[in-house]
N, C-alpha and C positions, 0 to 999 in steps of 0.2 A: 773644717768644721766651724772655725771662728768666722770665716767669710760667709758661710751659709746662714748662721743665725744673726750675726751682726748686732748683737745687743750690747749696749754700752755698759761699762762697769757700774755697779750699783753704789749709791751713796745715800747716807741717811737723810740728806736734805731732799732727796728726790721722792719723798713720800707722795703717793697719789691714791686715787680711788677709782673703782670701776663700778658702774651700774649696769646690771644685766637685765635684758628683756628677752622674751621668747614669743614668737607668733607663728602658728597658734600655740597655746599653752598646753595642749593635750593632743595626742595623736594615737593612731592604731599601730600596734606592733606588727606591721605587715611587711617589713623589709623594704618598703618603698616610700612611705610617707615622709615628707620633709617639714622641718621646722627651721625658721630663721632665728638664729641667736645673735642678738645685737649687744655689743659691749661699748659703752660710752666711757672714755677714759679722760680723767681730769687730773691736774697736778694738785699739790697741797693747798693752793690758793683758789681752786675752783675753775682755773682756766683750762681750755681744751689743750691736750698734749699736741706736740707738733705732728704734722702729717708724716706718715712713714713709720710711726712707732709700732713695733711688732707686738701682737697679742697672740698668745698660745691658747688654743681651745682644747678641752678634753672632756670625755664623758665615760662613765662606766657602763652605759648601755647605749646602743646605737653607734654610729660612726660619722665623724665629720668629713666632708669632702676635702676641705682644706683646714689643716690644724694650725697653720701659721698665717695670720692675716695682718696686713698693715692698715693703720688707721687713716681715714680721710675725714677731715673736719671733726676729729675726735671720735669717730665711730669705726669699729671693726665688726664686720658681719661674717658669720660662718653658717653654712647649711648643715644641720644635723639630720642624717638619714636614720629613720627608725630601724631598730633591729627586729628580730623575730621573737624576742622574749619579753613579755609584758613586765611592768614594774616601774619603780621610780628611778629615774636617771639623775645622778648628781653631775651637773654640768658646771665646769669651772673654766674661767678665763683669767689669764695672768699677763700683766705687762711688767716684766721683770725689770725693765729699765727704770720704772718708777716705783718698784716695790709694791705694786698694786695687784690685788687678787680678789675675786669674788666668785660665789657659786649660787646656783639656784637649782630647784628640783623641777623636772619635767616628767609628766606621767605618760607612759605608753600602756594603753589598755588592750585587752585581748580581742575586742570586737567593736563594731560601729554602734551597737546599741548602748554600750557604756560611754562611747564618745558623745552621743547625743544627750546623755544624762547630765553632762557638765552644764547644760543650759537650763536644767529643770529648777523650779522654785516652788515653794508653797507659802501661802499667806495665813497669818494667824492674828486673831483679835481676841481680847478678853474684856468683858464689860466691867469686871471688878478689878482685875489685876492682870498684868502681862509683863514678864520679866525674863531676861536672858542671863545665864551664868556663863562667864567667859571661860573659866577653868573646866567646867563640865560639858560645855557646848550643848547645853540643854535650855529649851524654852518652856516656860510654865505659864499657863493661862487659866483663869477661873472666872466664873460668873453664874449667878443663880439662874435657874430655869434654862439651863444649857446656853449660858451666855458666853462660853468659850468656844471658838470656832476655828477650824483649820480647813483650808481648801488646797487641793493638789490635783491638777488635771480634772478628771471627772469624779473625784473622791471628795466627800465633805464629811468632817467629823464635828458634831456638836455635842458639848458635854458641860457638866458643872465644873469639872476640873480635867485638865489634860496636860501632858508633858510630851515634848518632842525632842528626841536625841538626834541632832542634825546630821552628823556624818553617816549614821546607820539608817536614817529614815524611819526610826521606830517611834510609834505613837502609843502612849498609855493614857487611858481616860476612865473617868468614873461617871456613871449615869449618862451613858453616851448613846448618840444616834449616829449610825454609820450609813451614809448614802453612797452607793456605787452605781453609776450609770442609771440613776433613777430608782434603783432597788434599795429599800430602806430596811435596816436592821437596828434593833434596840438592845442595849446591854447594860447590866449593872456595872460590869468591869470590862475593859477592852484592852487588848494588846494587838497592834497591827503594824506590819511593815509595808509602807506605802509603795516602795519600788518593786516589791515582790508580790503585792496584792494578796497577802496571806497573813493569818494571825490566829488569835484565840479570843473567845468571848464567853462571859458568864452572864446568864440572863434567864428570864422566865419565858418559856415558849409554849405554844399551843400545839398539841399533837393529837392525831386520831387514835382512839383506843376502842377495843371491843366492848360492847354494851350487852351484857347477858340478859337484861330486862326487856330488850326490844323484842316485840312479838308481832305476828301478822305476816301474811304471805309476802307483802310488798315492803316490809320494814328493812332498813339498812342497819345491821347490828354494830354501829360505831357511834362514838360520841366524842366531843372535844374535851381534852384534859390539859390543864396547865401544869408544867413541871419546871423546876430550876435545874439547869444543866450547863455543862461546859461544852463548847462547840469549836471545831476547827472552821476557820473562815477561809475558803478557797475561792479561786476564780469562778467556780461553777455554783457556789452557794455555801450552805452550812452543813457540817457533818458532826453528829454528836460524838463526844469522846467518852468512852466507857472505862478506859484504862487510866494509867498514871499520866500526869502532866506536871510541868514545872510551874508551881504556883507563884514563884518569885518573878515571873515575867510581868505580873500585874503591879508589882511594887514600884512606887514612885521613888526617884532619886532624891536625896536630901541635898538641896542646893542652898540651904540657909547659911552655910558657912563659907560660901564662895567669896573670895577677896574682891572681885570686880563683878558688878551686875549692871545691867541696863534695863530700866523701866521704860515702857513705851505704850502708845495707844494702838499701834499696828506694827507688825513685824513681817518682813518679806525675806525669806531665807533661801539662798542658793547653796545646797548642801556641799558642793564641791568648791565653793568660792568665798562667799561672804554672807553676812547678815545685815539687812537694812532696817532702820528704825525711823518711825515718824513720831514726833514729839518725845524725844529721848531725854531721860534723866540718868546721867552716868553716876554710878555709886561706887566708891572705892573705900574699903574698910568700914562700911556702914555709913559713910558720909557722902552726901551729894556734892560733887565737885563741879559739875557743869550741866546746863540744860540747853539742848539744841533742837531746833525744829526738824532737822534731818541729820542722821548719823549712820555710820556703818562700821563694822569690824570684819577683819579677815578671819574666816572660820578655821583656817589652818595655822593661825598664830598659837603657838604652844604656851605662851606666857599667860599667867593668871591675871595680869594687870592690863586693863583696857588702855591705859595711858601709854603703854609701851610703843604704840604705833605713832605717837606724836613727838616724843622728846627723848633725847639721849644725852647724858652727861658722863663723859668717859675721859679719864686722863686729862682733866682740866679743859677738855674741848666740849663744845655744845653742838648738837645736830638737831634740827627741827624739821618735821614733816607734818604740817597741819592743814587739813582740807576744810573748806567751808562749802557745804553742799547747797547748790541752787535748786536742783530737783533730785528726787530720789524715789523711783517707782519702778515696777518691773520692766516697763518699756523704755525708760529713759533715766539716765543718771548724769548730772553735770555738777562740776565743782571747780572752785578756784583754790589752788594749792600753794601754800607758802613753804618753801624749803630753804633751810640754811645748813650748808655743809652736807657731808655724807660720811657715815661711820665707816672706818676702815674695815675691810673684809676679814682682817686678821688682827688678833690682839686687841689693844685698847687705843682710844683716840679717834679723832675724826678730822676730815679735811674741811676746807672753807668754801665760801661762795654762797651768795644769796640768789634765790630763783623764785619766780612766780609763774605757775603753769595754769592753763585752762584745759579742763578735761570734759569731754562729752561722750557718753556711751549710749547706745540704743540697741534694742533687740525686739524680736517678735517670736517668742517661744523657741521651738527647734528650727524654725525656718530661716531666721536671719539674725545676725549679730554684728555689731560694728562699733567704731569709736573714732574720735578725733581728738588730738592733743596739740596745743600750742605751748612750746617749751620756752622757758627763759624770757618771758615778756619783758621788754624794756632793756634787755642786754644786747650787746653787739653780736653774740653768738646764738641768737634766738633761732628756733626751728619749728617745724610743724610735721605732723604725721597723721595718716588716716588708715584705719583697718576696716575690713568688711568681709563677712563670710555668709554663705548661703548653703542651705541643705534642701534638697528636693526629694521628698519621700524616702530619705535614707539611701537613695540610689546614686545620686549625684551630689558631691560636696565641692564647694569652691571657697578658697581662702585667698584674699588679696591684701596687699599693703602698699602704701606710698608714703615715703619719707623725704623731707628736705632738711638734712642735717646742717645746722648753722646757716640755713638759707643759701648755701654755696654749692650744694650738690643735690642730686636726686637719686633715690633708690626705690625701685618698684619690684614686687614679686607677686606671683600667682601660683597657686596649687589647685589642680582640678583632678578629681577622681570620679570614675563612673563605672557602675557594674551593669553587665548585660549578658544574657544567654550563656552563663557559665564562665564569664571572663570579667576581669577588672583591669581598667586602664587608668594610669596616673600620668599626668603631665605637669611638670614643675618648671617654672622659668623665672629668671630675674634679670633686671636691667638697671644699670647704674651709669651716671654721667656727671661730669663736673659742670657747674653753671658758671663759675668764675675760676680764674687761675688757669693752670695748664690743662690741656686737652686729655680727657680720660673717658672712654666709653667701654663698658663691659656688657656682654650678653651671654646668658647661659640658659640652656634648655635640656631637660631630661624627660624621656618617655619610657614607660614600663608597661608592658601588656602581659598579664598573667592569667593562666587558666585556673579555675577553681580546683582546690586540692583533691588528691586521691590518697587513700590510706596505704601505708606500707607495712608489711608484716614482719620484716626483719627486726626493726626497732620500732615499737609503736609510735606513730606520728603521722604527719601530713607532708606530702610533697607537692610543691608548686612549680609548674613549668612556665617559662615565659621568654619574651624577647625584650631587648632594651636598646635605646639609642640616645646619644647625647651630643651636644655641640657647645663649645665655649669659644667666644670671640672677644678679643681685646684690641682696642684702638687707642693709641697715644699719638702725640705729635711726631713720633719717630718710628712707630711700629704698627703693624696690622697683622695679627696672628689669629688663626682659626684652628681649633682642635675638634676632630670628629671621631665618634666611636659608635660602633654597633656590635651587638652580640646576642647570644642566647644564654639562658641561665636555668638552673634548677636549684630550688630552695627547699631544705628539709627543716621541719620544726617538730621536735619530739613532744610526746605527751609528758606531763609532769611525772617523774619517777620518784617514788618515796622509799628510800632504803631503810628508813625507820619512821615511826609515827611523828617524830619531832624534826624531820629534815626532808628536803626536797631537792631534786636535780632537774634542770632543763638544759637542752642542747639544741643548737641550731647550726646549720651549715649551708653555705651558698657557693656554688661553683658556676663559673661563666666562661664562655669562649668569646673572645673579643677580637675585633680588628678595627683599624682606623688610622688616622694621620695625626702625628704629634701627640699621641696618647698611648695608653697601655695596650698591648697586643698579647694574644695567646690566652692561656688559662689564668683565671684569677680565683682566689679562694678566700672565703671569709667564714670563720667559725667562732662560736661562742659557747661557753659552758658556765652555768650558774649553779651554785650550791648554797643553800640556806639551811641553818639548823639552830635549834634552841637546846643546847646540851644540858642546861640546868636552869632553874628559876632565876630570872634576872639577867641572863646572858643570851644575847642574840649575835649570831655570827653569819656574815654573808661573804661569799667568795665568787669572783668572776674572772674568767680567762678569755682573752680574745686573741685570735690569730688573723692576720691580714697579709695577703700576698697578692698585690695588684700589678706587679711587674713594672711599676712606674714610680711611685713615691715611697713604697715600703722600705727601700734601701735607706732613704733619708729619715723617715719618720717612724721606722720600726715595724717589726712583724708581730712580736709577742708582747702582750700587756696583761698584767694581773691587777686586780683591785680587791682590797680587803676592807671590810667594814664591820665594826663591832660595837656593841653597847653592853655595859655591865653595871648593874645597880647592886651595891653592897651595903644596904641599910643606910647609914649616914652619908655614904659616898657614892659617886658614880664616875664611870670612865667611858668616854666615847673616843673612837679612833677610826680614821679613814686613811687609806694609802692607795695610791696608784703608781705602778712601777712598770716602765718599759724594760724588757729583759735584754734587748740588743742595742739600745741607744741610751744616752745619758738623759733620761727623763724620769723624774721622781717628784711626787707630791705627797706630803705627809701632814696630817692635821689631827691633833689629839688634844683632848680637854679632860681635866681632872677636877672634880669638886668634892670637898669633904667638909662636913659640918661638925664642929666641936660643940656639942651641947645645943641648946635652943637658940643661942644668940650669935655665935661666931662661925664664920665659914672661910675656908681657904680654897682658892681657885688657881689653877695653873693651865696655861694654854701654850701649845707649841705648834708652829707652822713652818714648813720647809717646802720650797718650790725650786726645782732645778730643771733647766732645759739647755742641753749642750754645755758650753763652758760657763754659763751664767746661772746664778742661783740667788735666792732671797730667803732669809731666815728671820722669824719673828717669835719672840717669847714674851709672855706677860704673866705677872703674878698679882693676885688681888687678895687682900685680907680685909674682910668686911664684918660689920657689926649690925645686927638687926635693930632698927628703930621703928616700931609699929609695923606697918605693912611693907616698908622698904628697908633696904640695906645701904649703909654708908660705908665706903671702904677706901683704903689706900692702895694704889696700884703702881707697878713699875713695868714699863714696856721697853723692850729692846729696840723697837722701831723709833720711839720718840726720845729714848734715853733720859727719862725724867720720872720723878715720882709725882703722881697725880691723884686727884680726888675722883671717886666713882660714886654715882648715885644709881644703885642697881634697882631694877624694877621699872626703868623708864626707857629701855632701849627699844628701837623699832626696826 
């Protein structure tokens, strides 16, 4: 086992950091979509770790083709294959030799319609005011004579006042005019969900009524009458509501107490990604702290402080990630980013190293999306990368990437999926080669053809039948090896089962018959069970079990794995915990955090992290006692990693 893992003994001086990226960032939970997870590993001084450093990848949803990957020019890349259960996957990468660990979330959606929504955006302007609340994720605009305006696809909302809750696509407006594909409706009050194209409206409407005074052989006994009514807004038009409805849907959220706000002349919001501002005024605690011509924030950032994406002061270490935007608009974004250090993925403190990056991103609605990055300009280990994706009428999707890590090697990948006549075909391939140093060339290709599902009556769900083929080829100065594999498979995905109103269960199972050379043969089995429940107010519990029997690597990497995730809020305190455990090999990851507030000013925080793979392990604990000063907290911390007492400036992490 020691020879298999080959990880050096850990030392406190070997602190390092990992930066994780995924491309693409979202995929369909179809059992065949691929995502490339890239881990960039640096030591405590910001230098790339030596080639051959082992990185262990893991995820509570989906499965990695290779869980142990060696670095080349600082990078380790692993392919994450989507599972059949939708949800957010916690992807973790660990380089135990350097005590480095990091995680990110990847979303697996249930269908391609949700996949395309990741590229959607809406534009908002306000003649009198336009402000964004970071903690509420709400945009509020106002202007007399319907001077507040929102545009989303073929929908336009003009109003005196409007609010948009970004994650849920909800619009609330007063004295509003709603235009849908040229059809105009006017309301005194409006509640509308943009992505569902439905809502409620209160207004004055003209309806035909019987006129008993109409006389004559050719008279039409009707007349126009104006009434005030509540209507349902549907895709087909308006429907009057005569029964009960929830009046609170029209109420605006109070964002006046938000800690961080951004005023702007124009806002472009990507509900699943970010909010972009033109002529931005960043306000924290009621005070303007900076004005920028272009600015953006991550809509998924849970912190109430906008500044958390720029600066971190932790355990006497400083980390900076400051972008200066050159262009910021729906079709193009470019920025020069200054970075210093990188916060440790566990506990307190940060690594070193200064970097300047150039980033350029472009898109054209749902049809095309791409980007280019130049990393570490002026450094010896500078690199470059390009991403590009296309979507053709939702039938064909292509994702490509090309990277030059430290300008000493090349990595390219492409994912293509196409639906036709009751079938779906997916082709995934990647190619890597060294540009300098020893000879290394890798080629991998995977093809999956599946028939559209049919229902099964034994357990409610869908069954997918298909065939698959793969080839892996590696060339070095001394070896030339090829692995081939073909097979047939059946994949079952259950309907969501609800044993109680507060819980849900999902099950998936894939069985395949394989044959090939230098690869797994015979039957392979992959099964997943997911259970989620909210047993009481404030407590959320998620459980996942995965079984893998591939006849090739499961003996080394394990067959059985369980993941537990829990969140608990208890008034002044909160506890979050996550654990992944392999039941038949020595693989354990545990991450827990405790926060407890003593009155309005004092807070105690404790964090525990443990990562084990084979004979090697890494543990980190941190304790913080903080005192609130205005909108921020100043604290003293102790970290097992750094073995020192340090100063924390909370409310500035990114």
